[in-house]
C-alpha positions, -999 to 999 in steps of 0.1 A, spaced: 13 -57 10 4 -73 -23 15 -71 -59 -4 -81 -90 25 -75 -113 58 -93 -122 91 -81 -109 111 -57 -129 135 -84 -140 109 -97 -165 105 -84 -200 84 -52 -202 46 -54 -203 45 -38 -237 69 -63 -252 50 -92 -237 17 -79 -249 30 -74 -284 44 -109 -286 12 -124 -271 -9 -104 -296 12 -116 -325 8 -152 -314 -29 -148 -311 -32 -133 -346 -11 -161 -360 -33 -187 -343 -65 -171 -356 -51 -172 -392 -42 -209 -387 -77 -217 -374 -93 -198 -403 -74 -218 -429 -81 -251 -411 -118 -242 -410 -120 -234 -447 -103 -267 -456 -125 -287 -433 -157 -271 -445 -149 -278 -482 -141 -314 -474 -173 -317 -454 -194 -307 -484 -175 -332 -505 -181 -360 -480 -218 -353 -477 -220 -361 -514 -198 -392 -509 -220 -405 -480 -251 -402 -502 -235 -420 -531 -217 -448 -512 -239 -454 -481 -207 -461 -461 -210 -460 -423 -173 -451 -420 -178 -422 -444 -210 -411 -427 -193 -411 -393 -163 -393 -408 -187 -368 -424 -206 -362 -391 -172 -360 -374 -162 -334 -401 -194 -314 -393 -185 -314 -356 -150 -303 -366 -164 -274 -386 -185 -264 -356 -155 -270 -333 -131 -250 -354 -157 -222 -357 -160 -221 -319 -122 -221 -317 -120 -192 -341 -147 -173 -322 -129 -180 -289 -96 -169 -304 -113 -136 -313 -131 -131 -280 -99 -136 -259 -86 -104 -275 -112 -84 -256 -94 -61 -231 -98 -65 -194 -126 -45 -177 -137 -39 -142 -164 -66 -146 -140 -90 -164 -105 -84 -149 -89 -111 -170 -109 -103 -201 -127 -132 -218 -98 -156 -217 -118 -184 -201 -139 -186 -233 -110 -206 -247 -116 -233 -221 -153 -234 -226 -148 -237 -264 -124 -266 -259 -149 -284 -236 -177 -279 -261 -156 -294 -289 -148 -324 -267 -186 -329 -260 -193 -328 -298 -165 -353 -305 -178 -376 -277 -213 -376 -292 -199 -386 -326 -179 -414 -310 -209 -429 -292 -230 -427 -323 -202 -446 -343 -201 -474 -317 -238 -479 -316 -242 -478 -354 -210 -499 -360 -222 -527 -338 -256 -528 -356 -239 -529 -390 -216 -558 -379 -248 -579 -378 -264 -563 -408 -237 -550 -431 -247 -525 -457 -238 -527 -494 -210 -503 -500 -194 -489 -532 -157 -494 -525 -141 -476 -554 -161 -444 -547 -153 -447 -510 -116 -447 -517 -119 -414 -537 -137 -396 -509 -114 -410 -483 -83 -397 -501 -99 -363 -505 -106 -361 -468 -71 -373 -458 -54 -348 -481 -73 -319 -466 -67 -332 -430 -30 -334 -436 -29 -298 -449 -49 -287 -418 -25 -305 -396 5 -288 -412 -12 -254 -406 -21 -260 -370 10 -279 -359 31 -249 -349 4 -235 -326 -10 -267 -311 8 -262 -277 -1 -225 -273 -35 -230 -257 -61 -256 -249 -83 -241 -276 -56 -248 -302 -49 -282 -288 -86 -291 -292 -86 -279 -328 -55 -298 -336 -69 -329 -319 -101 -327 -340 -80 -326 -372 -59 -355 -362 -90 -376 -354 -103 -367 -388 -71 -377 -405 -72 -411 -387 -108 -414 -397 -99 -408 -433 -72 -435 -431 -98 -460 -417 -122 -451 -445 -95 -457 -472 -85 -491 -456 -121 -503 -453 -128 -492 -489 -98 -512 -501 -110 -543 -483 -145 -539 -497 -132 -533 -532 -107 -562 -531 -125 -588 -512 -162 -577 -510 -160 -577 -472 -187 -551 -464 -183 -555 -426 -149 -537 -430 -170 -505 -431 -185 -512 -397 -151 -521 -383 -136 -489 -396 -165 -469 -380 -158 -486 -347 -120 -479 -350 -127 -442 -356 -149 -441 -325 -123 -458 -303 -97 -433 -315 -120 -404 -307 -133 -412 -272 -102 -414 -251 -88 -382 -264 -120 -363 -260 -124 -375 -224 -88 -363 -216 -95 -329 -233 -127 -324 -214 -111 -333 -181 -83 -308 -187 -109 -280 -194 -130 -290 -164 -100 -288 -141 -94 -253 -152 -130 -243 -147 -129 -258 -112 -97 -237 -105 -77 -268 -97 -40 -267 -92 -22 -274 -125 -9 -310 -127 27 -298 -132 27 -281 -98 31 -296 -63 19 -269 -39 39 -283 -10 71 -280 -30 62 -244 -40 56 -236 -4 89 -250 8 107 -231 -20 92 -198 -9 100 -206 28 137 -209 20 138 -172 11 155 -148 36 131 -135 63 102 -157 52 89 -178 82 59 -195 66 36 -195 36 -1 -203 39 -33 -200 19 -13 -207 -12 -33 -210 -45 -21 -216 -80 -47 -218 -107 -52 -211 -144 -75 -186 -160 -68 -200 -194 -41 -223 -209 -16 -195 -212 -25 -175 -180 -16 -188 -146 -22 -169 -113 -8 -173 -78 -19 -159 -45 -4 -165 -10 0 -152 25 36 -148 35 47 -145 72 79 -126 77 101 -120 108 99 -88 127 134 -77 116 121 -72 81 92 -49 89 104 -18 71 97 -6 36 131 -14 20 133 -50 33 96 -57 25 102 -45 -11 132 -69 -14 112 -98 0 83 -91 -24 107 -89 -53 123 -122 -43 88 -139 -41 78 -125 -75 110 -136 -91 105 -171 -77 70 -172 -90 80 -161 -125 112 -180 -129 116 -210 -105 82 -228 -108 72 -256 -132 49 -231 -149 54 -194 -155 32 -173 -133 21 -142 -151 0 -127 -122 12 -132 -86 -3 -116 -55 14 -119 -21 -1 -107 13 28 -100 36 21 -106 73 43 -100 104 51 -130 127 23 -136 152 -6 -132 128 -5 -168 115 -26 -182 144 -54 -158 136 -58 -171 100 -79 -199 89 -53 -221 73 -67 -238 42 -34 -250 29 
């Protein structure tokens, strides 16, 4: 016996779908606003990079370009995850969100590596930088990044896709701060190496976050167990339920940031092999999956087995 649905104690499917759809629409609006702001600042910083020749501003401009691409991917992913489920794609296109986040991480990583290489070279051969112009473009970039952060803040925890977009904007804001500081040092003291140092700082801020983001997405694609979950504890929790003798072949994975699935084989005693008792056992299992685990399980499937069949199964977990 199996069940792909939640127990009746949960909110109705229509209510859940409406709330989820509203959240998706809100996130798309946030992403669209952040993309528009980022693209406008990118155009301004291209001009600033040409006028000043600053590495920090060039890196921040290239970073801004990758942010435009990343936010565009995030916006596209947010649109694609709305596609309904089909026989060929039973969970719709929700995994596009994970792929989008990983691509954004790769783009940011490439920018970070470029900044380190170019920054080291400019430490030995500093370029001549126009500090006062650099401050102007740094302030423009920081103002736009702060606005984008305000727009994205409320939705940053709703999905890996939104987290990636928010991370890109934060990195941009930090990059703009580094540009402003280096411009001040150049303008006040004529220390042109400050530009290279700022570029290196931006890179060091980018790389650790992008690696962590990529690992998170990669773990979802590999269908790894979410880090919040200890399978052994989940198994023990299920085995404490009445009439449950053992749980094996237990799997908990994520389809996307906001959709977790659980499958398990559940061995029950012979006294519970009738329709009413099996229904109660299944309801208890579903309730535990939905309410008692570290993450909410939206889709759970349990295969109920009578005692004596366990030895015939290949036990993977």
